[in-house]
C-alpha positions as CSV (number, residue, x, y, z in Angstrom):
1,M,21.4,-43.2,-4.1
2,N,21.7,-39.5,-4.6
3,H,25.1,-38.2,-5.7
4,H,24.1,-34.5,-5.8
5,E,24.2,-31.7,-3.3
6,P,21.0,-31.1,-1.2
7,G,18.6,-29.0,-3.2
8,Q,20.2,-29.9,-6.6
9,Q,18.0,-31.7,-9.1
10,E,18.8,-35.1,-10.6
11,P,19.9,-34.9,-14.2
12,G,16.9,-35.2,-16.6
13,T,14.3,-34.1,-14.1
14,R,11.8,-31.5,-15.4
15,E,11.9,-27.9,-14.0
16,T,8.8,-26.6,-12.4
17,K,7.2,-23.5,-14.0
18,P,8.6,-21.1,-11.3
19,E,12.1,-22.6,-11.6
20,S,11.9,-22.2,-15.4
21,F,10.6,-18.6,-15.1
22,M,13.4,-17.7,-12.6
23,R,16.1,-19.2,-14.8
24,A,14.8,-17.2,-17.8
25,M,14.7,-14.0,-15.7
26,G,18.3,-14.7,-14.6
27,H,19.3,-14.9,-18.2
28,L,17.5,-11.7,-19.1
29,R,19.1,-9.9,-16.1
30,G,22.5,-11.0,-17.3
31,L,21.7,-9.7,-20.8
32,Y,20.0,-6.4,-19.9
33,G,21.2,-5.7,-16.4
34,P,19.2,-5.2,-13.3
35,A,15.9,-3.4,-13.3
36,N,16.2,0.4,-12.7
37,R,13.2,0.4,-10.3
38,R,10.9,-2.0,-8.5
39,I,7.6,-0.1,-8.9
40,A,6.5,1.6,-12.1
41,T,5.6,4.8,-10.3
42,E,9.0,5.0,-8.6
43,P,11.4,7.5,-10.3
44,E,14.2,6.1,-12.4
45,R,17.4,5.6,-10.5
46,H,19.9,6.2,-13.3
47,G,20.8,9.4,-15.1
48,H,18.8,10.5,-18.1
49,N,19.6,9.5,-21.6
50,P,20.9,12.4,-23.7
51,E,18.1,12.0,-26.1
52,D,15.6,12.3,-23.2
53,L,17.2,15.6,-22.2
54,K,17.1,16.9,-25.7
55,E,13.4,16.0,-26.0
56,A,12.6,17.7,-22.7
57,R,14.3,20.9,-23.9
58,E,12.3,20.8,-27.1
59,L,9.0,20.3,-25.2
60,D,9.8,23.1,-22.8
61,G,9.7,25.5,-25.8
62,I,6.2,24.6,-26.7
63,D,2.9,26.0,-25.3
64,I,-0.3,24.0,-25.4
65,E,-3.2,26.0,-26.8
66,T,-6.9,25.0,-26.9
67,D,-9.2,26.4,-29.6
68,S,-12.9,27.3,-29.2
69,E,-13.9,23.7,-30.2
70,G,-11.7,22.1,-27.5
71,H,-9.0,21.0,-29.9
72,R,-5.5,21.1,-28.4
73,Y,-2.3,22.0,-30.3
74,G,1.2,23.0,-29.6
75,V,2.7,26.4,-30.5
76,R,6.4,27.1,-30.3
77,R,7.4,30.0,-28.1
78,P,9.3,32.8,-29.8
79,S,13.1,32.1,-29.4
80,G,13.7,35.4,-27.6
81,A,11.3,34.6,-24.8
């Protein structure tokens, strides 16, 4: 005799691997929140972190130079430019 709702497991039955995985992902989503994008190439949906904006401003002030041997290096732009 089954005293549980349809689709509910009997106590003590083992979870299948997909059920275990989905339960773990549910816990992680509760801990970290939902994913910010579904595909890695998709742009992020949330606003940028202030540290990301600071880093982008710093990188905007650097020019990439290549020497005669093909080595690349960054050179800061003069602050007046």
